[in-house]
C-alpha positions, 0 to 999 in steps of 0.5 A, a space after each residue: 018500230 020504236 025510235 031506239 030501234 031505228 037509231 040502232 039500225 042506222 047506227 050499225 049500217 053507218 058504222 059498217 059503211 065507215 069500216 067498209 070504206 077504210 078497208 081499201 086503205 088497209 088492203 092496199 098495203 097487204 097487197 104488197 105482201 099477200 095475195 087477194 085470196 090469201 087475205 080474204 081467207 085469213 080475214 074470214 078465219 079470223 072473223 069466224 073464230 072471233 064470233 065464235 069466242 063472242 058467241 059459242 052456241 050452236 045454231 039451231 036452224 031448219 034444213 031450209 034455213 041451213 041451205 039459205 045460209 050456205 047460199 049466203 055464205 057463197 054468194 055474199 062472201 066467196 063469189 062477191 069478194 072473189 069475183 070483185 078481185 078477179 075483176 080488178 085483174 082485167 079492168 081498172 079500179 075505177 070501172 069496178 067501183 063504178 059497177 059494183 055500186 049498182 049492188 042496191 039496184 040488184 037488191 031491189 030487183 031481187 026482192 021485187 021478183 022473189 018477195 014481191 016487194 015493190 022498191 023499184 019506184 020512180 024516186 028510187 030510180 032517180 035517186 040511184 042515177 044521181 048517186 051513180 053520177 056521184 060514184 062515177 066522179 068520186 071513182 075518177 076523182 080527176 083522172 078520166 080513165 074509163 075504158 071498157 074491158 068486157 071481160 073484167 066489167 062483166 065479172 064486176 057485174 056478176 059481183 053486184 049480182 051475187 050481193 043482190 042474191 046475198 041481200 035476198 037470202 039474208 032477208 028471208 033468214 032474218 024472218 027466222 028471228 035468229 041470234 045475229 052473231 050465230 047467223 053471221 058466224 054460219 054464213 062465214 063457216 060456209 063461205 070458208 068451206 066454199 074458199 077452200 077448193 080455191 086455196 087449194 088451186 092456189 097452192 099449185 099456182 106458179 104465179 106469184 102475181 096472181 090473186 089465187 096465189 098461195 105462198 108455201 115458202 117458209 122464209 117468205 111466210 116468216 117475214 110477212 107474218 112477223 110484221 105487227 103492221 100486217 097483223 094489225 091490218 089483217 085483224 082489222 079487216 078479220 075482226 072488225 071489217 068482217 066479224 063485227 060489221 057484218 054483224 052490224 050490217 045483218 042487224 041493220 037489215 033486220 031493223 030497217 029492211 035489207 033494200 032500205 039499208 043497201 042504198 047506204 053502200 052508195 056512201 062507200 067510195 066517198 068514205 074511201 076517197 076521204 081516208 085515202 086522202 088522209 092515210 095514202 096522200 091522195 088528193 080530193 080533187 073538185 071532181 071528187 068533192 062534187 062527186 061525193 055531193 051527188 052521191 049524198 043527195 042520191 041517197 037522200 032522194 032514195 031515203 025519201 021513199 024509204 020512209 014512206 015504205 017503213 
């Protein structure tokens, strides 16, 4: 692998991680006007249309690859995003962010079980423990409020497992060396298909506070969809955070390896806490600062092993 390819891979991954860290700030505002399901559906519709305009060519894949693309859409987008949002209804945001941060472990585990790749080494585990400790401090950021909520915590854990399988499917798909934009677009297509039954269920929901609620009132829709800020944030989530970032992420996985890149997800809570301080005036406490430092150290320890595996 040449230096230029590595630089592109790391740049693509860093870009996606930074943008995904910012999405929390955007989503927090949009949740005042839309349900979590509505935001999810709208952003991936936008992402699909954007990618189709960007690359309007048909993707030719085998039946096996098509099945893998469908499974990637189901696990990495529909189930991952949906279970994460459901978990927030039954447990705290801190609990969810901590539990979801163990995605790299499940990514490494699926690669080791199904692809016979050896990633769960001592250095990987030590790096994970250090980063995980940092993520706990970052998630609390001075407010100790960790309470076990079995239902919500288990659903959040399922979200991490879903990402682990998404990473597995992406690793196998990338071996086909297809166009990254076309692959990502197809994954979004299947994700949207899997969301439609949930949207139909949401239409019949009578609880506006439900994450599956779909608003049908013409008057309310006119108000919320006439907001330039709402459209700006929805477009940012759809075009940038979904369309561009998933292309960048899948490209980085192709160049540097899915397990190696997934450990970068440790940094998302760190990015979030920084941008929340800038745009939401949420203070970064000493606990948050120490947690951020530990997270970066943990990522560095893990990357020392990755360089040997490359």
